[in-house]
N, C-alpha and C positions, 0 to 999 in steps of 0.2 A: 504494500500500500504506500502511495506517495502522498505528500501533503503539499499542495501548491496554493499560492495566494495571488489574487488579482487586486492591485492597488488602484483605487480611483480617488480623485480629490475629495478628501474628507471622509472617505469610506474605506472599509477593508473587508472584502469577501474572501472566504476560504473555501477551497474546493478539495474534497477528499477522493481517494481512489481514482485519480486521473493523471495521465502522463502528458497530455497535451493541454496547451493554454486555450482558453475560450476564444472564439472568433473575435477578431479586432484587437488581439493582444499578442505579445511575443515573450518568450523566455529569454532572460539576459543572464549575465555572468553571476549575479547574486542568487540564481536559482529560482527567482520569482517571475510571475507573469506581470508584464507592464502594459497598460493601455496605450495603443497607438493613437497618435494625434493626426487628424485630417486623413489624407490618403496615403500615409506612410506605409511602406511594405515591411513585413517582418524581416529581420536580419538574423542570420545564423550565428548568434553570439553565445549560445549555450546548447548543450544537448537536450533533446526533449525527454530523455530518460533520466529522471531524478529519483533513483531508487532509495536514496538517503536524503531526507528533508534537510535543507540548509538551516543552520542555527538562526539565521537572520529572520526566519519565518516565525519565530517566537513573538507573540504579541506583547510580551512584557513579563514582569515579575508576578507570578501567580501563586506564590507560596501561601498566601492567606486568603485567596479569592475563590477557591474551589474551581479551578480551571477544568472545564469539561472536555478539553482536548479538541479533537477534530470537530470543526463546526459545520460539517455537512457537505454533501455533494451537489446541492442545488443552489442556484443563484438567489440571493435574497434582495428584495427591494427595500429601500430605506423608508421606514414609517413606523407607526405604532402597531405592534403585533397583537394588541389586546383591545377589543372594542367593548366599552361598557354599554350594555343594553338598557340598564335601568336599575334603580335601587328603591326598595320600599322601607321607609322609616315611619313607624307609627308614632302618633302623638304629636302635639304641637307645644307651644309655649305653655308651661304649667300643667300639661297633660301627662299622666304616667305612661310608661312603656310597660306592657304586660308580658314581655318575654325577654330572654337573652339567648339568642341562637348560638350554639356552639358546635354543631355538626350538621351534615347534610348528606343526602343520598338521592340519586336520580330515580324517578318512577318510570319515566320514558323521556323522549326528546322534548316533550312539552312541559312536564311537571316534575317537581322535586319535593321531597319532604325534608323539613328542617326541624331540629329539636333543641331544647334548652330548658331553662328555668320555668318557662310557661307551657310545658307540655310539648306539642308538636304543631307545625304549621304546614299547609300546602301552598307552594309558591310557584309562580310561572317562570319557566326557563327563558321566556322571551323578554321579560322586563323586570323580574324580581318581585312582582306584585304578590302580596300575601292575600289569598282568596278565602282562606279559612284557618281558624286556629282551634285546636282541641286542648282545653286546659286540663290535661291529664297530669299525673304526678311528674316531677322533674325527670327529664331524660337527657343524657349526656353523650350517648353514642347511638348511631343509627346505620343500618345497611338495608338495602332493598334489592330484590330480584325482579321488580316490576309487577309482581303479583302480591307480595307481602313485604312489609318492612318490620324489622326487629329493632326494638329500642332498648338500650341498656341504661340502667339508672346508677350503676356502680355499686349500690348497696341496698336497693329496694326492689329487687326482682327485675323482670323483663316485661315489655309490652309488645304484643303482636298486633299489627295493623294491616287490614286488607286494603291495599292501595290500588287495586285493579280499577276502581272507578275514577282514578286520576283526580281531577279537581273536586269531584264529589265525595272524596274519601272522608269518612267519619268514623268515630269510635275507636276502641282498642280492647284487646283481651289481655287480662293480667296473667302472667306466668310466674310462678314461684317454684322453680325446680328444686327438688330435694337436695340435689348435688351441688347447688350453687350457694356456697356459704362464704361469708366475708365479702371482700371487695372484688368486683370483676371489672374488666376493661373493655377491649374491643369485642364487637359482635359482627357476625356474618350470617347471611341466609341465602340458600339456593335450593329452590324446589321445596322438598319436604324436610329439609335439614337445617338446623340452626347450630352455629358454632360460637362459643363464648370463651374469651380469654379469662380464665378463672384464676389467674395468678398461680399460687402454689398448688391449686387444684388441677392444673393442667388445662388443656383445651377440651372443654365440655361440649360433647355432641348431644343435641336434643332433637326430638321431632316437634311438629307444630303444636302439640299439646303440652310441651314442656317435659316430656318423659325422656329420661336419660337413655341414650343409645350407646354411649361409650366415652372413653377419655383418651385424649392424645397426650402421651407423656411429655411433661415439661415442668421445670421447677419454678418458672416465672412466666406463665403464658400471658402475653399482653395483647399484641395485635394479631388478628386472625383473618383468614380468607377461605372461601369455599368456591370450588368449581367442579361440578359433577361429583365424581367419586374421588376427588383430590382435595386436600386441605393444606393450608399454610398456617403455621404458628410461629411467632417470634418468642424465643426463650432468652431473655436478656439480649445479648448480641449474637445469638445463634438463630439462624433461619432454618426451619424444619419443614420438609415436604412429606406429607403422609398419603398413603392409599387408604381410603375409608370405604372401599367396596363392601367390606364387612365391618360396620362401625364398632362392634364390640371387640374386634381384633384388628386395630389399625396397624399398618405396616409402614415403618419409616423408609422412605425412598431415597432421600438425600438430605444433607445438612451442610450449611456453610456459615462461616463467621463473617459478620458485618463489622464496619468500622464504628458502630454505635449501637445502642439499644433500640429495638424496633418499637415504634409508638403508634404507627398506623400502617395499614396494608390496603392496596388496591390492586385487583387482579383482573385482567381482561385478556382472554385467549392465553397466549404464552408470555404475555407481558406482565411482569410483577414489579410494583413500585412500593418501596418501604420508606416511610418517614422515620427519621432517627433523631427528631428534636433538634437541638443546637448543633449536632454533628453533621446534619445535612440529610439528603435523600439518596437512597440506593436503588439502582435499577438492575433487574434480573430477567433472565429468560428461564421458563420452566419447560421448554420443549424437550421431549424425550424423557420426561420424569427425572430431569437433572436440574440443578441450580447453577446457571452460568451467569457470572457477574458482567453486566454491561457498562458499569461505571457509576460514580457518585457525583453529586452536585451539591455544593453548599451555597447558601444565599444569606441575605440579611434576614433577621428574625429567626424563628425556630420551626422546623418542619414537623408539626404535630398532626397534620392532616394532609392526605394525598388522594388523588383520583386520576384515573386513566380511562380513555376510551380506545386505546390501542395506537392511535395516531399521535395524540398529545397526552401529556401528563400535566396536571395542575397541582400546585403545592400551596396549601394554606399555611403561611409562615408568620401569622400574627400581624406583623407590620407591612407585609406585602403578600399579594397573590401572584404566584410565579407560573409562567407558561414554559413548558419544555417540549421540544420536538422529538418524537420517537421514531421517525421514518427511517433514519439510519440506525445501525446497530448501537453506535455510541450516542447517548442522549445529548441534546444540544439545547441549552437555555436560550430562549428567544427574547424574553422580556418579563417585566413584572408590572403590576398595577397596585397603587396604594388603595387600601380599602376605605370605606366610609368611617368605620370604627376600628375593627380588628378582624383579620381573616382567621377565624378560629377553626372553621371547618370548610371543606370544599367537596363538591360532587361534580361529575362531568358526564356528558352524553353528546356524541356526534359533534364535537368541536366547541360545544358550549359548556360553561361552568356556572354552578350556583355556589355562592359564597355565603356561609353562615357568618354574617358580618356583625355579630354581637347584637347591637340594637337595630340592625338592618338586615335585609336579604338582598344580595346584589347579583345580577346576572351578567356574565361576561361571554365573549365569543372570540375565538382565535381567528386572526386574519391570515389566510394561507399565503405563503411566500414572502412575508413581510417580517422584518426584524429591525432592531435599533440598539444603540447604546443605552444603558440604563444606569443613571448616576445615583450614587449614594454618597452624600457629603455630610460632614459633621454640622450640627446646628449650634453647638457651643464648644468653645475651647477654654478650658479652665486653667488658670495660672495659679499655682499653689502657694506662691510667695511673691512679695513685692519686687524682690530682686531676681526672680527667675527670668532670664533674658529672653527665652524663646520656647515655643512648643511646635510640634509637628502636627499638621492637619492632613488626614488621609482621605483621599477621594477614590472611590471604587467604581469600577465599571462592571456591572453584572450582565451586560449584553454581548452579542457576538460581533459587533461592529465598533470601530474606534470611537472613543469619546473625546470631543474637543472641549476644553474648559478654559474660560477666561475669568479672572478675578479682578475686583475693583474695591479699593479700601475706602471706607467711610469713617474717617477718624484718623488716628495716628498709629500707624504700624508699617513695618517693612516686610516684604515678602521675598522669598528666595527666587520666585518667578511668578509672573502674573498671567501666563498662558502656557498650556501644555497639553499633551495628548496622552490619554490613558488607553492602553491596548485592550483588546477583547478579554474579558474575564480576568482582569488584573487590577492593580491599584497603584497609586502614585502619591507620594508625600511632598508637602510644601512646608517649608520652615516659616513660621510666623513670629516676628519679633514685635512685641508690644512696646512702643516707644513713648506713648503719651501718658497722660494722667489716668491711672488705672481705676480711679474712683468714678470715671466718666465712661460712657458707652463707646465702644469701637466695634464696627461691623465690617465684615468682608462679604460683599455680594458676588455670587458666582452665576455665570451664564454658560450653558452647554448646548450641544446639539441633540440632547435627549428630547425626542418629539413630544412626550407627554408630561415631563417634569423638567423643563429646561432651566429653571432658575432656583435659587435658594440663597439663604443668608446665614453666615457664620458669625456668631456673637463672641467677643472676647470678654471673659468675666474673671474676676478675682475670687477664688474659692475661699469660703469661710475657714475651712480646715482641709488639709490635704497632706501630701507626702512631706514628711519631715516635721509635721506639727503634732502635738500631743492632744489626743481626743479626750473629751470629758469622760471621766470614769463612770461606769454604771454596772449594775448587777442584774442578771436575768437568768431564768431557767434555760438549760440547754443540754446538748449532748456532745460527747467527744467520740469521734470516729477512730477506729472501726468498731468499738464496742457498742456504741449507741445507747449507753446507760444515761438516763436523765439525772441531772443534778443542777445546782445553782453555780453560776460562774460570774466572776468579776473581771472586767476587761483588763485591769492592771495585772491580774494574776496570770494572764495568758501571754504576757510579753514574749516575743520570739516565736509565737505560733501563728498559724493562719486562722483567722476568725471570720466566719460567715454569719451575717445578720440576716434573718428571714423576717421581713416585715409583713409579707402576704404570701399565701401559698394556695395552690389549686385545691378546691373542695373535693 
């Protein structure tokens, strides 16, 4: 396989599995394809056989950016790859919102089910409109096969919903399986079978009445998936593929180690996507009852929800919803979209996605053949002391095309550079020296060629407390790892140790 690149003004397209340059370009001594100007004819400046990619084809430093490698074999047009079809936000000024959507599953191409604190809702894949809400007990996990949806509550049993009526879906059946004790996590449904990630209880297989059919061995079954007589379970960072033809006697077919703990699974055909939280998203093939790793992608936020329809994968990463192209074997991140509130859950069908957007439900659609750079810039740069001379500001490009950045200072500060290019899936640092009165505001405004989030502002602020300053002492209940025994801790007694303060945690 060769990796070649066509460079256009302001853009960078990458072509994989190709020995010849695209029409209208020529390969030169640097091993790259260059666009011809006017009627210029190609010159034989380099061999068309580049069996070893030239190092200059690297788009930049990707050590902390989750470089997804080969960016595909098809030419991408510059533009926003994600179209927002609409969002539904309930309530107005002073009116309460009666739900908090945290997960979603497709019913069909037109409708999806979302779940959360307010039970479940039926929403339109066309515009995100909430057409009905059932105020059942709180549900935090959901999966659907188009006929039924299974809702997981984590600690209060399961709910089975007949979703075959689509927008007319109503009601739920409560299931409280005898084998479901303690906290459960992921849920999956396919035909007459339900699979629940029952943590130390393994993967619990049930029928539609909630009767136990069997248990898939796992010490910490979390995310799960079903496809006919095959099942997937994540066991910490282990990915397990089972044959469940005879549910009471499951057969382990394959296992693989991931780079992080599995937190959500989406399975379509032979395409398996696993969300691993802050570690990123892992992509696999299950063809031939084997687990073949196709690659990992990291993004901003935390990949706690994933969805795939085979062509695309969507990642609900809290602060962004991410679109990934799966047409080539190696996944390619195309772009991301900022949610209305928070992308807590995501579902997909036929190129569209439904985002469980906390206080909203948001419908998105992939735009075929389109991609763009995706900027992630800091909003605040904290200086920990009055005499700290400078700090580094990091700008990341999560897209497959080059990101062009320009900076403008509003106040008193010096920059190591005010214009630069960030390569695909890479990052770039700028040194910021705060030269003015630090009790007054200084801002750095940035402008980019990101089509949907082109601008932003970086504020320079003096931290109240920071590196090298003594924090006010306090005493709180806590635990010390790895033992996990709870006791009372005083901050000053832990000098020299790493201390993690938890102000808020998932319910």
